[in-house]
C-alpha positions as CSV (number, residue, x, y, z in Angstrom):
1,M,0.0,0.0,0.0
2,I,1.2,3.5,-0.9
3,T,-0.3,6.2,1.2
4,V,-0.2,9.7,-0.1
5,I,-0.8,12.5,2.4
6,G,-1.1,15.9,0.8
7,S,-2.9,18.3,-1.3
8,I,-5.9,18.1,-3.7
9,N,-6.6,21.1,-6.0
10,M,-8.7,21.9,-8.9
11,D,-6.4,23.3,-11.6
12,L,-7.9,26.3,-13.5
13,V,-5.9,26.3,-16.7
14,V,-5.6,29.1,-19.2
15,Q,-3.7,28.6,-22.5
16,T,-2.3,31.7,-24.2
17,E,0.1,32.4,-27.1
18,N,2.3,34.6,-25.0
19,F,2.7,35.2,-21.2
20,P,1.5,38.7,-20.4
21,R,4.1,41.2,-19.1
22,Q,3.4,43.1,-15.9
23,G,0.4,45.3,-16.3
24,E,-0.5,43.8,-19.7
25,T,-3.8,42.2,-20.7
26,T,-3.6,39.5,-23.4
27,L,-6.2,37.2,-25.0
28,G,-6.2,33.5,-24.0
29,E,-6.9,30.6,-26.3
30,S,-8.7,28.3,-23.9
31,F,-9.8,27.7,-20.4
32,T,-10.5,24.4,-18.6
33,T,-10.7,22.9,-15.1
34,V,-8.5,19.9,-14.5
35,P,-8.2,17.9,-11.2
36,G,-4.7,18.4,-9.6
37,G,-2.8,19.2,-6.5
38,K,0.6,17.6,-6.0
39,G,-0.7,15.0,-3.6
40,A,-3.6,13.9,-5.8
41,N,-1.4,14.0,-8.8
42,Q,1.2,11.7,-7.3
43,A,-1.5,9.4,-6.0
44,V,-3.1,9.1,-9.5
45,A,0.3,8.6,-11.1
46,A,1.1,5.6,-8.8
47,A,-2.4,4.2,-9.2
48,R,-2.4,4.4,-13.0
49,L,0.7,2.2,-12.9
50,G,-1.2,-0.4,-10.9
51,G,-0.2,0.6,-7.4
52,H,-2.5,0.1,-4.4
53,V,-2.9,3.7,-3.3
54,Q,-4.9,5.5,-0.6
55,M,-5.0,9.2,0.0
56,I,-5.4,11.2,3.2
57,A,-6.4,14.8,2.4
58,N,-9.0,17.5,2.7
59,V,-11.4,19.1,0.2
60,G,-13.9,21.9,0.7
61,N,-17.7,21.6,0.9
62,D,-18.2,22.8,-2.7
63,G,-18.6,21.5,-6.2
64,F,-14.9,21.2,-6.8
65,G,-14.5,19.0,-3.7
66,E,-17.1,16.5,-4.9
67,E,-15.5,16.4,-8.4
68,L,-12.0,16.0,-7.0
69,I,-13.1,13.0,-4.9
70,E,-14.9,11.4,-7.8
71,N,-11.8,11.8,-10.0
72,L,-9.7,10.0,-7.5
73,K,-12.2,7.2,-7.3
74,A,-12.2,6.9,-11.0
75,N,-8.5,6.4,-10.9
76,T,-8.8,3.6,-8.3
77,V,-7.4,5.7,-5.4
78,N,-8.9,4.8,-2.0
79,V,-10.6,8.0,-0.7
80,E,-11.7,6.8,2.7
81,G,-9.1,9.1,4.3
82,I,-10.4,12.3,2.6
83,R,-12.4,14.7,4.8
84,T,-14.8,17.4,3.5
85,I,-14.4,20.6,5.5
86,S,-17.5,22.7,5.9
87,G,-17.2,26.4,5.3
88,T,-13.9,26.1,3.5
89,A,-13.2,26.1,-0.2
90,S,-11.3,23.4,-2.0
91,G,-7.7,24.2,-3.0
92,I,-7.2,25.6,-6.5
93,A,-4.2,26.2,-8.7
94,N,-4.3,29.0,-11.3
95,I,-2.1,27.7,-14.2
96,L,-1.0,29.7,-17.2
97,L,0.3,27.7,-20.1
98,S,2.3,29.2,-23.0
99,E,5.1,28.0,-25.3
100,G,5.4,24.6,-23.6
101,D,6.0,26.2,-20.2
102,N,3.8,27.1,-17.2
103,R,3.3,29.6,-14.4
104,I,1.3,28.6,-11.4
105,I,-0.4,30.3,-8.4
106,V,-1.8,28.0,-5.7
107,V,-4.6,28.9,-3.2
108,S,-4.4,26.2,-0.5
109,G,-8.0,26.3,0.8
110,A,-9.0,23.1,2.6
111,N,-5.5,21.7,2.2
112,F,-4.3,24.0,5.0
113,E,-6.9,22.5,7.3
114,M,-4.9,19.2,7.4
115,S,-4.0,18.8,11.0
116,P,-2.0,16.4,13.2
117,A,-5.3,15.3,14.7
118,H,-6.7,14.3,11.3
119,V,-3.5,12.4,10.6
120,N,-3.7,10.7,14.0
121,D,-7.3,9.7,13.2
122,M,-6.0,7.9,10.2
123,K,-3.2,6.1,12.1
124,E,-4.6,2.6,11.4
125,K,-4.7,3.3,7.7
126,I,-1.2,4.7,7.7
127,A,0.1,1.6,9.5
128,K,-0.8,-0.5,6.5
129,S,1.6,1.5,4.3
130,R,4.7,0.2,2.7
131,L,5.6,3.7,1.7
132,V,4.2,7.2,2.6
133,V,4.4,10.0,0.1
134,L,4.5,13.6,1.1
135,Q,4.8,17.1,-0.4
136,L,4.8,20.5,1.2
137,E,1.4,21.8,0.2
138,I,-0.1,21.1,3.7
139,P,1.0,22.8,7.0
140,I,4.6,22.2,8.1
141,P,3.6,21.2,11.7
142,T,1.5,18.4,10.1
143,I,4.4,17.3,8.0
144,E,6.6,17.1,11.1
145,Y,4.0,15.0,12.9
146,I,3.6,12.6,9.9
147,L,7.4,12.2,9.7
148,Q,7.6,11.4,13.4
149,L,4.6,9.0,13.3
150,C,6.1,7.1,10.3
151,A,9.4,6.8,12.1
152,E,7.7,5.3,15.1
153,M,5.9,2.8,12.8
154,D,9.0,2.1,10.8
155,I,7.4,3.2,7.5
156,P,9.7,4.8,4.9
157,V,8.7,8.3,3.6
158,L,9.3,9.7,0.1
159,L,9.2,13.5,0.4
160,N,8.9,15.8,-2.6
161,P,10.0,19.1,-1.2
162,A,7.7,21.4,-3.1
163,P,7.2,24.2,-2.5
164,A,10.7,24.2,-1.2
165,G,10.3,27.1,1.2
166,G,8.7,24.9,3.8
167,F,11.5,22.4,3.9
168,R,13.6,21.9,7.1
169,E,16.9,19.9,6.9
170,Q,16.0,18.2,10.1
171,F,13.3,16.4,8.2
172,M,16.0,14.2,6.7
173,R,16.2,12.3,10.0
174,N,13.0,10.6,9.1
175,V,13.0,10.8,5.2
176,A,14.0,7.8,3.2
177,Y,13.9,9.5,-0.2
178,L,13.9,13.2,-1.0
179,T,13.2,14.4,-4.6
180,P,13.9,18.1,-5.2
181,N,14.8,19.5,-8.6
182,E,18.2,21.1,-9.0
183,T,17.1,24.6,-8.0
184,E,15.2,23.3,-5.0
185,C,18.2,21.2,-3.9
186,E,20.5,24.1,-3.8
187,Q,17.9,26.3,-2.1
188,I,17.0,23.9,0.7
189,F,20.6,22.7,1.5
190,G,22.4,26.0,0.9
191,T,25.2,24.3,-1.0
192,D,25.9,22.9,-4.5
193,M,24.1,19.9,-5.7
194,E,27.1,17.5,-5.7
195,T,27.9,18.3,-2.0
196,A,24.2,17.7,-1.0
197,L,24.1,14.5,-2.9
198,E,27.2,13.2,-1.2
199,K,25.8,14.0,2.2
200,Y,22.7,11.8,1.6
201,P,23.7,8.8,-0.5
202,N,20.9,6.8,-2.0
203,R,18.4,9.1,-0.3
204,L,18.6,12.3,-2.2
205,I,17.4,12.1,-5.8
206,V,17.7,15.3,-7.8
207,T,15.5,15.6,-10.9
208,L,17.0,17.4,-13.9
209,G,13.9,17.9,-16.2
210,D,14.3,16.2,-19.6
211,A,18.0,15.4,-18.7
212,G,16.8,12.8,-16.2
213,A,17.8,12.6,-12.5
214,R,20.9,11.9,-10.4
215,F,21.9,10.5,-7.0
216,F,25.1,9.5,-5.1
217,D,25.3,5.8,-4.4
218,G,28.0,6.1,-1.7
219,K,30.9,5.7,-4.1
220,Q,30.0,7.6,-7.2
221,H,27.5,10.0,-8.7
222,V,24.9,8.2,-10.8
223,I,23.2,10.1,-13.6
224,V,20.1,8.4,-14.9
225,K,19.4,9.8,-18.4
226,G,16.0,11.2,-19.4
227,F,14.0,10.0,-22.4
228,K,13.5,11.9,-25.7
229,T,10.0,13.4,-25.9
230,D,7.9,16.1,-27.6
231,A,6.6,18.1,-24.7
232,I,3.1,19.6,-25.0
233,D,2.4,20.4,-21.4
234,T,5.0,20.0,-18.6
235,T,2.5,20.5,-15.8
236,G,2.6,17.4,-13.6
237,A,5.8,15.9,-14.9
238,G,7.4,16.1,-11.5
239,D,4.4,14.6,-9.9
240,T,4.4,11.7,-12.4
241,F,8.1,11.1,-11.6
242,N,7.3,11.0,-7.9
243,G,4.3,8.7,-8.2
244,A,6.2,6.4,-10.5
245,L,9.2,6.4,-8.2
246,A,7.0,5.4,-5.3
247,Y,5.4,2.6,-7.3
248,A,8.8,1.3,-8.4
249,I,10.3,1.4,-4.8
250,V,7.3,-0.5,-3.4
251,E,7.6,-3.0,-6.3
252,G,11.2,-3.7,-5.1
253,Y,13.2,-2.0,-7.9
254,D,16.8,-1.0,-6.9
255,L,17.2,2.8,-6.8
256,Q,18.8,3.2,-10.3
257,K,16.1,1.1,-12.0
258,A,13.4,2.9,-10.0
259,V,14.7,6.3,-11.1
260,R,14.9,5.2,-14.7
261,F,11.3,3.9,-14.5
262,A,10.2,7.2,-13.1
263,N,12.1,9.1,-15.8
264,A,10.2,7.1,-18.5
265,A,6.9,7.8,-16.8
266,G,7.7,11.5,-16.6
267,S,8.7,11.7,-20.2
268,L,5.3,10.2,-21.2
269,S,3.4,12.6,-19.0
270,V,4.4,15.8,-20.9
271,E,3.1,14.5,-24.2
272,K,-0.6,15.1,-23.3
273,F,-2.5,18.0,-21.8
274,G,-3.1,18.4,-18.0
275,A,-1.3,17.4,-14.9
276,Q,-3.0,14.1,-14.8
277,G,-4.0,13.8,-18.4
278,G,-0.7,12.4,-19.5
279,M,0.0,10.1,-16.6
280,P,0.7,6.8,-18.2
281,P,-0.4,3.2,-17.4
282,L,2.2,0.6,-16.8
283,A,2.2,-0.8,-20.3
284,E,3.2,2.5,-21.8
285,V,6.1,2.9,-19.4
286,Q,7.3,-0.6,-20.1
287,K,7.2,0.1,-23.8
288,R,9.3,3.2,-23.5
289,L,11.8,1.4,-21.3
290,Q,12.0,-1.4,-23.9
291,N,12.5,1.1,-26.7
292,N,15.4,2.6,-24.7
293,V,15.2,6.0,-26.4
294,T,17.3,8.2,-24.2
295,D,19.1,11.5,-24.7
């Protein structure tokens, strides 16, 4: 069982030909609503691959909340740990897409009502986990409580430190796998990537976009190359990587193979629209791995 504890948002997505400059108004090409949130995205990514996934989270007592829960159900994610918070709006992410890139503003809403008490109420469900997956879109005191609880129950934690501003290096005492990108890595550790990697062998995996990912195995730096792809929408690529990495770890892959599997899944995710829209099933990832088309 993979347990994802984190955020659920409705993504409000605008596509435009050019990003507006400060003070500028520009016409958009399309608008759509797409289920998202880093927690929900990572849960869906792991479940699409065939993982047994449950989610612990909050939504608001609104139409978005109902839709977000139904979407998780449709993707075979167990939603028994999701609470609906009265008088609070569901989280949203305002996403602007242009030229294959994105700019995102998140309004946390019900996600920031996630408390240690709620987590404690779900203790029996968490105890069934082989891996707990976290991000930093819920309150930091709750993250700290989860890490301590998982340590007490001897459950490994995969933490995706995004947004990076909430990360504390003392978290590493209770984190089995940390997955920042290169910028986040240097921001949270206050040093260059190579030094940080060497401090946390086989635990710190730094993602490098389409170049792949890297870690330090205790003896040498291991660079796991990315896969060639034609990107349409990069939203959710990192979440796909993390969900796929969680799936591969629980399936017993060694770290290098798990990272390569996650790279393949992430490369597929950018070829379709939406954070969850391109998240691939297992057969597609296996096909890309077999084709072995890397940079």
